[in-house]
KEKE-3310 file (N, C-alpha, C; in steps of 0.2 Angstrom, whole numbers, plus 5000, padded with zeros to 4 digits):
npx = (5021:5005:4995:4998:4996:5001:5006:5008:5007:5018:5018:5021:5019:5009:5015:5007:4999:5009:5014:5002:5001:5012:5010:4999:5005:5014:5005:4999:5010:5012:5001:5002:5013:5008:4998:5006:5013:5003:4999:5010:5010:4998:5000:5011:5004:4994:5002:5008:4996:4993:5004:5002:4990:4994:5003:4995:4987:4996:4999:4986:4984:4995:4990:4978:4983:4990:4980:4972:4982:4982:4969:4969)
npy = (4890:4883:4870:4873:4887:4904:4909:4921:4937:4949:4966:4982:4997:5011:5028:5037:5029:5023:5034:5037:5026:5027:5039:5035:5025:5032:5040:5031:5027:5038:5039:5027:5031:5042:5035:5026:5035:5040:5029:5025:5036:5035:5022:5025:5033:5025:5015:5023:5026:5013:5011:5020:5016:5004:5008:5014:5004:4996:5004:5005:4992:4991:5000:4994:4982:4988:4993:4982:4975:4984:4983:4970)
npz = (4835:4833:4829:4816:4815:4819:4835:4840:4833:4826:4824:4817:4828:4827:4828:4835:4843:4850:4857:4865:4873:4880:4887:4895:4902:4909:4917:4925:4932:4939:4947:4954:4962:4969:4977:4984:4992:4999:5006:5013:5022:5029:5034:5043:5052:5057:5063:5073:5080:5085:5093:5102:5108:5113:5122:5131:5135:5142:5152:5158:5162:5172:5181:5185:5191:5202:5209:5212:5220:5231:5236:5241)
capx = (5015:5000:4991:5000:4994:5006:5003:5009:5009:5021:5016:5024:5014:5009:5018:5002:4997:5015:5013:4996:5002:5017:5006:4995:5009:5017:5000:4998:5015:5011:4995:5005:5018:5004:4995:5011:5015:4998:4999:5015:5009:4993:5003:5014:4999:4991:5007:5008:4990:4994:5009:4999:4985:4998:5006:4989:4984:5001:4998:4980:4986:4999:4986:4974:4987:4992:4973:4971:4986:4980:4963:4970)
capy = (4888:4878:4868:4877:4894:4907:4911:4929:4941:4955:4971:4989:5001:5018:5033:5040:5023:5022:5040:5036:5021:5030:5044:5031:5021:5037:5042:5025:5027:5044:5037:5023:5035:5046:5030:5023:5040:5041:5023:5026:5041:5032:5017:5028:5036:5019:5013:5028:5025:5007:5012:5024:5012:4999:5011:5016:4997:4993:5008:5003:4985:4992:5003:4989:4978:4991:4994:4975:4974:4988:4980:4964)
capz = (4831:4836:4823:4809:4816:4823:4842:4841:4827:4828:4819:4820:4831:4825:4832:4839:4848:4855:4862:4869:4877:4884:4892:4899:4907:4914:4921:4929:4937:4944:4951:4959:4966:4974:4981:4988:4996:5004:5010:5018:5027:5033:5038:5049:5057:5060:5068:5079:5084:5088:5098:5108:5111:5116:5128:5135:5138:5147:5158:5161:5166:5178:5186:5188:5195:5208:5212:5215:5226:5237:5238:5244)
cpx = (5011:4995:4992:4999:4999:5002:5003:5010:5012:5020:5019:5018:5015:5012:5013:5000:5003:5015:5008:4998:5007:5014:5002:4999:5012:5011:4999:5004:5015:5006:4998:5009:5014:5001:5000:5013:5009:4997:5004:5014:5003:4996:5007:5009:4996:4996:5008:5002:4991:4999:5006:4994:4989:5001:5000:4987:4989:5000:4992:4981:4990:4995:4981:4977:4988:4985:4972:4975:4984:4974:4964:4973)
cpy = (4883:4876:4872:4884:4897:4909:4918:4932:4948:4960:4978:4993:5008:5022:5036:5035:5022:5028:5039:5031:5023:5035:5040:5027:5026:5040:5037:5025:5033:5042:5032:5026:5039:5041:5027:5028:5040:5035:5023:5031:5038:5026:5020:5030:5030:5016:5017:5027:5019:5007:5015:5020:5006:5002:5012:5009:4995:4998:5006:4997:4986:4995:4998:4984:4981:4992:4987:4973:4978:4986:4974:4965)
cpz = (4834:4830:4817:4810:4820:4830:4843:4834:4829:4822:4822:4823:4829:4830:4837:4844:4853:4860:4867:4874:4882:4889:4897:4904:4912:4919:4926:4934:4942:4949:4957:4964:4972:4979:4986:4994:5002:5009:5015:5024:5032:5037:5044:5054:5060:5065:5074:5083:5088:5094:5104:5111:5115:5123:5133:5139:5143:5153:5162:5165:5172:5183:5189:5192:5202:5212:5216:5221:5232:5240:5242:5251)
residu = (MET:ARG:ASP:GLY:GLU:PRO:LEU:VAL:VAL:ILE:ARG:PRO:VAL:SER:THR:ALA:ALA:ALA:LYS:GLN:GLU:ARG:ARG:ARG:SER:GLU:HIS:GLU:ALA:ARG:GLN:ARG:GLU:ILE:LEU:ASN:SER:CYS:ALA:ASP:GLU:LEU:GLY:ALA:GLN:VAL:LEU:GLU:GLY:LEU:GLU:TYR:GLN:THR:GLU:MET:SER:ILE:ARG:ASP:LEU:ARG:ARG:MET:LYS:LYS:LYS:SER:ARG:LYS:GLN:GLN)
# end
């Protein structure tokens, strides 16, 4: 209580409102599951791309070193 007034009032929820809230909650959970799945897939693709770029960069650096040694 604050200043003699209750901070929270607890009331029963109607069955229809409870069903609607449950459906909304389930829908949000499905959306999160789909988004997480997509994010996982995209993350894996991004990591593969980064690995490929890193491998290419290392190969390019090695080639550049070889060329510079040959030119010297």
